[in-house]
C-alpha positions in Angstrom: 24.2 29.7 1.1 24.1 27.4 -2.0 21.1 24.9 -2.0 22.5 21.3 -1.3 21.9 18.6 -4.0 22.3 15.1 -4.6 22.8 12.9 -7.8 20.3 10.0 -7.6 22.4 8.0 -10.0 26.1 8.3 -8.7 25.1 9.6 -5.3 27.6 12.3 -5.5 26.7 15.7 -3.2 27.1 19.2 -4.7 25.7 22.8 -4.9 22.4 23.1 -6.9 22.5 22.4 -10.7 20.6 21.1 -13.5 23.0 18.2 -14.0 25.3 16.1 -11.4 28.8 17.4 -12.2 30.4 14.0 -11.7 28.4 11.9 -14.1 26.1 14.6 -15.9 22.8 12.8 -14.9 19.7 15.0 -14.7 18.2 13.2 -12.1 19.1 15.5 -9.4 17.6 16.2 -6.0 17.9 19.8 -4.8 16.1 21.1 -1.5 17.1 23.5 1.1 16.3 20.9 3.8 17.9 17.9 1.6 20.2 16.8 4.6 18.0 17.3 7.6 14.7 15.5 6.5 14.7 12.0 8.2 10.9 10.4 7.8 10.8 8.3 4.6 8.0 6.6 2.7 8.7 4.1 0.0 6.5 2.5 -2.2 7.4 0.0 -5.1 6.3 1.0 -8.6 3.3 -1.4 -9.5 5.2 -4.4 -7.3 3.1 -7.3 -8.6 3.3 -6.3 -12.1 6.8 -5.3 -12.0 7.8 -8.8 -10.6 6.1 -10.6 -13.6 7.9 -8.2 -16.0 11.1 -9.0 -14.5 10.7 -12.7 -14.3 9.4 -12.8 -18.0 11.1 -10.1 -20.1 8.5 -11.1 -23.0 6.2 -9.0 -21.0 8.4 -5.7 -20.6 6.8 -3.7 -23.1 3.2 -5.0 -22.9 0.1 -3.7 -20.9 0.3 -6.2 -17.6 -3.0 -6.9 -15.5 -2.4 -9.1 -12.4 -5.8 -10.7 -11.5 -8.3 -13.2 -12.8 -9.3 -16.3 -11.0 -12.8 -17.3 -9.8 -13.6 -13.5 -8.9 -12.5 -11.9 -12.1 -11.3 -8.7 -10.2 -8.0 -6.7 -11.0 -5.5 -6.9 -8.4 -3.1 -4.3 -10.0 -1.7 -3.3 -13.4 1.4 -2.3 -14.6 1.4 1.7 -15.7 1.2 1.1 -19.5 -2.4 -0.5 -18.7 -3.0 2.3 -16.2 -2.8 5.0 -18.7 -5.5 3.1 -20.5 -7.7 3.4 -17.3 -7.2 0.1 -15.8 -7.5 0.3 -12.0 -7.4 -2.1 -9.1 -10.6 -3.6 -8.1 -12.1 -3.1 -11.6 -13.9 -6.1 -12.8 -11.7 -7.9 -15.6 -14.2 -7.6 -18.2 -14.2 -3.8 -17.9 -10.5 -4.0 -17.8 -10.4 -5.6 -21.0 -12.8 -3.4 -22.7 -10.2 -0.6 -21.9 -7.3 -2.4 -22.8 -8.1 -5.3 -24.8 -4.2 -5.9 -25.6 -3.6 -6.5 -22.2 -1.7 -9.6 -20.9 -3.8 -11.2 -17.7 -1.4 -12.8 -15.3 -2.7 -14.8 -12.2 -1.1 -13.7 -9.2 1.8 -15.4 -7.4 1.6 -14.4 -3.9 4.5 -16.6 -2.6 7.0 -14.8 -5.1 5.6 -11.3 -4.2 6.0 -12.2 -0.4 9.6 -13.4 -0.8 10.5 -10.6 -2.9 9.0 -8.1 -0.2 11.1 -9.9 2.5 14.2 -8.9 0.3 13.4 -5.5 0.2 12.5 -5.3 3.7 15.8 -6.5 4.8 17.4 -3.8 2.4 15.2 -1.4 4.6 16.5 -2.6 7.8 20.1 -2.7 6.8 19.5 1.1 6.8 17.5 1.4 10.0 15.6 -0.9 12.6 12.7 1.5 12.6 10.6 0.0 9.3 6.8 0.0 9.6 5.4 -2.1 6.7 1.9 -0.9 5.3 1.9 -3.8 2.9 4.1 -6.1 0.9 5.2 -3.0 -1.2 5.5 -0.2 0.8 6.5 0.9 4.3 7.8 4.0 6.4 11.1 4.3 7.6 12.9 6.5 10.4 16.3 7.4 9.5 16.7 10.0 12.5 20.5 9.6 13.7 21.6 7.1 10.9 24.0 9.7 9.5 26.9 8.6 11.4 26.5 5.0 11.1 26.1 5.2 7.1 28.1 8.4 6.7 25.3 9.5 4.6 22.1 11.6 5.0 19.0 10.1 5.1 18.0 11.3 1.5 21.1 9.8 0.3 20.4 6.4 2.1 17.0 6.3 0.6 18.4 6.8 -3.0 21.0 4.3 -2.4 18.1 1.8 -1.2 16.1 2.5 -4.5 19.5 2.1 -6.5 20.2 -1.1 -4.7 16.7 -2.4 -5.5 17.0 -1.8 -9.0 20.5 -3.5 -9.1 20.1 -6.5 -7.2 16.2 -7.2 -7.7 15.5 -5.5 -11.1 12.5 -3.3 -9.2 12.1 0.5 -8.7 10.0 2.4 -6.2 9.3 5.9 -5.6 10.5 7.8 -2.2 8.6 10.7 -0.2 11.1 12.2 2.1 9.6 14.7 5.1 9.3 15.7 8.9 6.2 13.2 9.5 4.6 10.3 8.2 1.5 12.0 6.5 3.9 14.5 4.5 6.1 11.5 3.5 3.2 9.7 2.3 1.9 12.2 0.2 5.1 13.2 -1.2 5.8 9.7 -2.4 2.8 9.9 -4.6 3.9 13.2 -6.3 6.3 11.5 -9.1 5.7 8.0 -9.8 7.0 5.9 -11.1 10.8 6.1 -10.0 10.1 9.6 -8.2 11.8 11.1 -5.2 9.9 14.1 -3.8 10.8 16.2 -0.6 8.6 18.4 1.6 10.7 20.5 4.1 9.2 22.1 7.3 9.4 25.7 6.1 7.5 25.2 2.8 4.8 22.8 4.2 2.0 25.1 4.6 2.6 27.0 1.3 2.9 23.7 -0.6 0.0 22.2 0.9 -2.3 25.3 0.7 -3.6 24.7 -3.2 -3.8 20.7 -2.9 -7.0 19.2 -3.5 -8.3 17.4 0.2 -8.5 13.9 -1.7 -4.5 13.9 -1.1 -5.4 13.3 2.5 -4.8 9.9 3.5 -8.1 8.4 4.6 -10.1 11.2 2.4 -12.2 8.6 0.0 -14.6 9.7 -2.8 -17.7 10.0 -0.3 -15.7 12.1 2.1 -14.5 14.2 -0.8 -17.8 14.7 -1.7 -19.4 15.7 1.6 -16.2 18.2 2.1 -16.9 19.8 -1.1 -20.6 20.2 -0.4 -19.5 21.9 2.6 -17.2 24.3 0.6 -13.9 22.6 1.6 -12.2 21.6 -1.9 -8.3 22.5 -0.9 -5.9 22.4 2.2 -6.5 26.2 2.4 -10.1 25.9 2.6 -9.6 23.3 5.4 -7.3 25.8 7.3 -10.0 28.7 7.2 -12.2 26.4 9.3 -12.3 26.8 13.0 -11.2 23.6 14.9 -14.2 23.2 16.9 -16.3 23.4 13.9 -14.6 20.8 12.1 -14.9 18.6 15.1 -18.7 19.2 15.4 -19.3 18.5 11.6 -17.0 15.4 11.1 -16.3 14.2 14.6 -12.9 12.8 15.1 -12.1 12.9 11.5 -12.8 16.7 11.7 -10.0 17.3 14.4 -7.6 15.2 12.2 -8.3 17.1 9.1 -7.5 20.4 11.1 -4.0 19.0 12.1 -3.3 17.8 8.6 -4.5 20.7 6.9 -1.4 22.3 8.5 0.9 19.4 7.8 0.9 18.3 11.3 1.3 14.4 12.1 2.5 13.4 15.7 2.5 9.8 14.9 5.6 7.8 15.3 7.0 5.3 13.0 6.8 1.8 15.1 8.8 -1.2 13.7 7.1 -3.3 16.5 3.6 -1.7 17.1 1.3 -3.7 18.8 -1.4 -4.8 16.1 -4.6 -6.1 17.2 -6.5 -6.2 14.0 -5.9 -5.9 10.2 -8.7 -4.5 8.2 -9.5 -2.6 5.0 -12.6 -1.0 4.2 -14.0 1.4 1.3 -16.9 4.0 1.0 -18.6 3.8 -2.4 -19.3 6.9 -4.4 -23.0 5.8 -4.8 -24.9 3.3 -2.6 -24.7 -0.2 -3.9 -27.3 -3.0 -3.6 -25.8 -5.2 -6.6 -24.3 -8.4 -5.0 -21.8 -8.7 -8.0 -20.4 -5.4 -7.6 -20.2 -6.0 -3.6 -18.7 -9.3 -4.4 -16.0 -7.7 -6.5 -15.2 -5.3 -3.7 -15.2 -7.8 -1.0 -12.5 -10.0 -2.7 -10.5 -7.0 -3.5 -10.6 -6.2 0.4 -9.6 -9.6 1.3 -6.7 -9.5 -0.8 -5.5 -6.1 0.6 -6.1 -7.7 4.1 -4.0 -10.9 3.1 -1.4 -8.6 1.5 -0.8 -6.5 5.0 -1.2 -9.6 7.2 1.6 -11.2 5.1 3.7 -7.8 5.2 3.1 -7.9 9.3 4.1 -11.4 9.2 0.6 -11.9 11.1 -2.6 -14.3 10.9 -6.1 -14.1 12.2 -8.6 -16.3 13.7 -11.8 -14.1 13.6 -12.9 -12.7 10.4 -15.2 -9.7 10.4 -17.6 -8.2 7.6 -18.5 -4.7 8.1 -21.1 -2.7 6.0 -22.8 0.6 6.5 -26.3 1.3 5.3 -27.6 4.5 3.4 -28.5 5.8 6.6 -25.2 5.2 8.3 -26.1 2.6 10.4 -23.2 -0.2 10.7 -23.8 -3.8 10.7 -21.2 -6.3 11.6 -20.8 -9.9 11.5 -18.0 -12.2 12.5 -16.9 -15.7 12.3 -14.0 -17.5 14.4 -12.2 -19.9 12.4 -10.9 -23.1 13.9 -6.8 -22.1 13.0 -5.8 -18.4 12.2 -5.5 -17.5 8.3 -3.7 -15.0 6.4 -5.0 -16.5 3.0 -6.9 -14.0 0.9 -9.1 -16.9 -0.4 -10.1 -17.9 3.0 -10.8 -14.5 4.2 -13.1 -14.2 1.2 -14.8 -17.6 1.7 -15.5 -16.6 5.1 -16.7 -13.4 4.6 -19.0 -14.1 1.6 -21.7 -15.8 3.4 -21.8 -13.2 6.0 -22.5 -10.5 3.0 -24.9 -12.9 1.9 -26.8 -13.0 5.2 -26.9 -9.0 5.5 -28.2 -8.1 1.6 -31.4 -7.9 2.6 -30.6 -4.5 4.4 -28.9 -3.0 1.4 -28.2 -0.8 -0.2 -24.7 -0.1 1.4 -22.4 2.9 1.3 -19.5 1.1 2.9 -18.0 -2.3 3.0 -15.0 -3.7 4.8 -13.4 -7.0 5.9 -10.7 -7.8 8.5 -9.1 -10.3 10.8 -8.4 -10.1 14.4 -7.3 -12.4 17.4 -3.9 -12.2 15.9 -1.5 -14.9 15.6 2.0 -15.3 14.2 2.3 -16.0 10.5 3.8 -19.4 11.1 0.7 -20.5 12.6 -1.5 -19.5 9.4 -3.7 -21.9 7.8 -2.8 -25.1 9.4 -5.7 -26.9 8.3 -6.8 -30.5 9.3 -10.3 -30.7 8.2 -10.9 -33.8 6.0 -13.4 -31.8 4.1 -11.1 -29.4 3.0 -7.9 -31.4 2.2 -7.2 -29.8 -1.2 -7.0 -26.1 0.6 -5.1 -27.7 3.3 -2.5 -28.9 1.0 -2.0 -25.6 -0.9 -2.1 -23.5 2.1 0.5 -25.8 3.9 2.7 -25.9 0.5 2.6 -22.0 0.5 3.8 -21.8 4.0 6.7 -24.5 3.5 7.6 -22.4 0.2 7.9 -19.1 1.7 9.8 -20.8 4.9 12.5 -22.4 2.6 13.1 -19.3 0.3 13.3 -17.1 3.1 16.4 -19.6 4.4 17.7 -20.4 1.0 16.8 -17.7 -1.5 14.0 -17.4 -4.0 15.5 -19.7 -6.8 15.2 -22.9 -4.1 11.9 -24.0 -5.0 10.9 -23.2 -8.5 7.7 -25.5 -8.9 6.0 -23.7 -6.0 4.8 -21.4 -8.6 2.8 -24.1 -10.4 0.5 -24.3 -7.4 -0.9 -20.9 -8.3 
């Protein structure tokens, strides 16, 4: 039986060939399970930087870094800058040493939020089962949508990224598989503008030689620990007994046993009950330098803010978590008068808590989060006379988002000047 194929440019179905017989494009998807896989992960390509290049054509062929501001940390960078070694959370001075010709652009969160909403609507035109992870990525469950769209999930996803390019001038990379873990992994295989599939029949053989660092949640510290124990690949993990992995790594060990076999039973939930939003990072080496920790804290606050806006949530409690070199965890919490989803306010609340625990440094992990969640509409409604400037900016941003959501992204242009 011939292997089914799909042209990503003209969306023609045909038996596998190197080029599309209809338009001649080499952008061909061919896979034995092309028409049966239905769990997708879509990740926009260098989202913030791509929006800036779209809105300012003069930046198109230049390396662009999004960041700066009072913390001087890279939020993200375009692929040209990434080739030079620029990475998220890197101090700006270090990034500019690696790529001195880069153009640094301050982030315009209100614009990114609006574009994210437009992409989300495109996703929801395909399926109601969309689970956003941040402003620029989401899971989609397209099971049972074939009759509605007269197209396989693979064709629907190809149509989505084609529509994003045509209507928004932005690209994305797609992973398609039979569960969330593998769909997320597949979307990272071929960036940018990638489309990768992992079928059920090939799962174990495809994963076997892959490094364990590809497992979602395995950071540098966990990778080093696994490698010290002789575990470098998925195949190494599969040779370990489930009980032994659980004894060595706790609940993470049981998770590793399942993921090593490509098993993930989590469902995609478009309306999951979210109780908190947090982000943490484990360091390669223990850190006691406040300036380095401060940079990480700002980046984590941005990521929490990003996720809160994607989920249309705000939180009234800000939590700081650090872990000492002896694995002792320390947490501090502050309750705000009103909930927030602002990166600046999350950072400003967490920074004094970090100062408070610095006498316990060095730390191997730092994290920040928000809880006691409310809707996004209730975010950052400050009335404190001592914070009048912050209140004005927060209210203006909320108003801008609301108006653009209703009337389109060009309804208010002066709002960009607030950033």
